[in-house]
N, C-alpha and C positions, 0 to 999 in steps of 0.2 A: 784889849787888842784893838789897834786902829790902823787903818791904812789910808794914806793920802790918795785921793782920786787923781788920775792923770789922764791926759789926752795924748794918744799915741797912734801912729800908723805903723804897720809892720814894715820893716825893711827886709822883705822876703825876696831874696835873690832868685834869679832864674838860671841858676847854674846848670850847665848841661851835664849833670852827673848821670851815671848809669842808672837806668830805671825810669828816666823821664819819659812821658808819653807824648805821642803826637796827638793831634786834635781828636777827641772823642775816644781815645784808646786808654785802657787801664794801665797803670804803672805795673812793672814786672813784680810779681809777688816774691816774697821770701821763699826759700825752699820748703816745700810741704804745705804752703798756705794755699787756700782756695779763695778766689774772688767771689764777691756777692753777685748774684744774678737777679734780674727783675722777676718778681713773682706774679704768675697768673694762676688764679685758684678760685674755685667755688666750694664752699663748705657750709654744712648745716648741722644743727644740733636740735633734735626734736624732743620735746617734753613728753612724758608719759600721757597718753590720751590725745596727742596731736595726730590728726588723721593723715596729714600729708607725709610727714616723716616717719610715722609709725613708732615713735619713741626711740629711733635710731639716730646715729650720727655718721657722717661721712665727709671726706675731703677729696676733691678731684683736682688734679693738676695735669697739664698736657703731657702725654707720653705716647709711645708707639700704639698703645691700646686705648687711650683715652683722648677724646677731643673736647676741649673747652674753648668755646667761641664767645667772646664778649665784645659787642659792638654797640654803637649808638652815637647820639649827638647830645647837645645840651637840653633836648626835649624828651629823650627817651633812651634807656639802656636795656639791651636784650642779652640774655645769657642762655646758651644752649650747651648741654653736657651730654655726651654719649660715652658709655663705658661698659663693655661686655654685657650688652643687653639692657643696661640701665639708661634711662633718659630723664634728664631734669631740665627745667626751663624756669627763667625768672624774667619778669618784666617790671620796670620801674619808670615812673614819669613824675615830673613836678606838677604842681597845680596849674591850672590854666592861667596864663599871664606870667608864669614864673619860668626860671631855667634851673638846671641842675648846677649847684655850686656847693662849696663846703657849708654844712649846717644840718639842722634837723628838719625832717619832713614828717609831721605828725598827722594823725587821723586819716591815714591812707585808706583807700577803698580799692576794690578789685580794679586792676589797671584799665581794662577795656570798658568798664561800666562805672567809672568814677563820676561823681556829680559835683556841681558847683566848682569850687576851687580846691577840692581835695586832691592830694597827690595820689599816684597810682602805684599799686604793688600787687603782684600775682606770682607766687612761686608754686610750681606743681611738678609732678614727676611720677614715673612708673604707673601711669594710669589713674593717679589720684589728684584731684584738684578741688578747689573751693567754688561753691556757688556765690558766696559773698565773702569778702575779706575785710578785716579791720587790722590795723597795724601801723607801723612806722618804719622809717629808715633814716640812717645818718650817713651823709656824704662826708667822709673825713678828708679825702683829697680827690680831685678830678681835674682833668685837663683835656683840651681839644686842639687839633692842629689847625693850620690856616684855612683848611677846607671845612672846618667844623666837625670833623670826625673825632670820636673818642680815642685818646691815645694812652691814658692811664687812669686808674680809678681805685679807690679804697672805700667800700661801702659796707655798712652793717645793716641788717634788717631784722624785724620781728613781725611775724604774721600770725594772726588768729583766724581760723576757719569757722564760718557759720556762727560767729560771735562766741565761740567756745573759748574757755580760759587757757587751756594748754597751748603753748606757743611753739612755733618753728622759728628758731634763731639762725642767722647765717651771716656769712661774709662773702664779699665779691672783691677779688683783686685782679687788676689788669696791669701788667707791666709795672708792678709796684715796687719801688724802692721806698721803704718806710721813711716818711718825713716827720721826724719827731725828736724831742729832746727830753730825756728822763734824768732827774736828779734826785738822789737819795742821800740824805745827810744824817750821819750818825749823831746821836745825842752828844752834845758838847762840841760839835763842829761849828766853828764861828761863821763861816761863809754861808752855809746852807741853813743854819739855825735849827737843825734837827728835823727839817721838813722833807717830805717826799712828794714830788709832783711830776706829772708828765704833760708835756706841751705838744699838742697836735696842730695841724694846719687849720682845723676848723675853729680853733680858739685863739691861736697865736701866730705871730709872724716869725719865721726862721730864715736867717740869711748866713751865707758863708762866702768869704772872699780870700784869695791867696793863691799860692803856687805850691809846687811839690816841696819847696823848702820850708813851707809853713803856711798856716792860714788862721784866720780869726772867724769866730761865729758870734751871732747876736740873736737873742731870743727875747720876744716881748709878748706877754699875755698872762692871763689869770692874775693880773695885778702885779706882775713881776717883770723885771728886766735883768737878763743875764748876758754876760759876755765871756768869751774865752779866747785865749791866744795859744796856739799850739805850733811849735817849731821843731824842726829836725835838729839833731846834734850838729854843731858847727861844721860847715863845709859839706854837709850831706843833704839828702832828700828823704822824705818819709817813704817807707817801704811797706807794702801790704804784708800783713802777717807778722810784722815786727813788734816785739814787746820791749818797750823802752822804760828805763828808769828816768825819772824826771826831776828837774829843779824848776823854780819859777822862771829862770832865764837859762837857756840852753848853753852848754859848753861842749867840749869835744867828745865827752862820753855820756852826756845826758841830753834828752830832749827837753824842750821848754814847755811848761804847762802853767797857765795862769788863768783861773776861772774866778770871776768876781761878779757881784751884782747886788742890787737892792742896797747899795751903799756900803757893802762889806767886801773885803778882799784881804789877801795875805801880803805881808812884807817879805817873808820867805816861805818856800814850800818844798815838799818832797812828795814823790808819788810814783805812779806807773801810768803808762799809756800804751794802748794797743790800736794799731791801724788795721781795721778789718777789710777796708776797701777804700780806694781813692782813684778817681778818674779825672783827667785833665781835658779841657777843651780849649784849644788855642792858647795853651800854657797856663790857664786858670783852672782852679778846682771847680768841677761841675757836679761831682758826686763824692761823698765821703761817709764812711761809717767808722766810728771810733768809740772806744770805751776808756775811761780814765778813773784814777783814784788820786785824790789830792789831800795831803795833810798840811795844815797851816802851822807855821812857827814850831815845827817839830812835835806837834801834839798827836796823840794816838787817834782820836776821832777823825773820821775822814769824810770827804765829799765824794760820792760815787756818781759818775755820769755816763750816759750813753747818748751819742749823737748819731742820727741818721739823716742825711741830707742829699738831695739831688736837685739839679737846676731844671 
């Protein structure tokens, strides 16, 4: 099986069909569909013997009874959680001379007492805290506004108290739309070659461009390059919650789906596509969440993909 590589730009019209968004507003969802919302959350999972979490797990999201405050700059992130008598706090900082950016922060010490160039980490709650901390955290995604204030974040952490082995693991999300691309290839699928990989912002670059009539995405990282072209059925626009049957090139009853990369692609394809969320800003796609299944040349093995993107 072989496909000729081609260079193409999408001819994605800006047709003013029902459901188009004005700047920054989500497209109208299909009946019964729910649009994705940015996630703000603090969660932890405590191993047996961990003093801070007491071997328990919990997840906190903002609600009428729960306050989750996550603030900071590129020098420090602070988390404060209050929920029905429960209080949790987390403090994270880069090493001296560094800033918070996507990547791993190893050999962390207690935030207020870190030495040398060690990053800082200190998670405590319900009256329990560490005298000394060892651990690490990973910034998967992070961004700041023009004033330098934190506007979104995706951070994982692992903390050990008093050099003990049992760990407290956790996640911090602020206004987080996941930025990721996951591809699972069945054995025998030509394009994905049977591999499964997930590409996050800390290891890979992800870009999306297009309109409500269709968009293209590009992924580069982990030694791979992937591209996809997704278009609405001819004369229409992509609708939130809609489940489409697909061909490589769209027609009046099928959406277009063409995912290719690492020198492999389909001459013809069939499959399915679901648009979970799509938002336009000034007519261009600024956020999209989609899942797809692609079969090459009528074969049974498939390439399964999930794309989460925001600008």
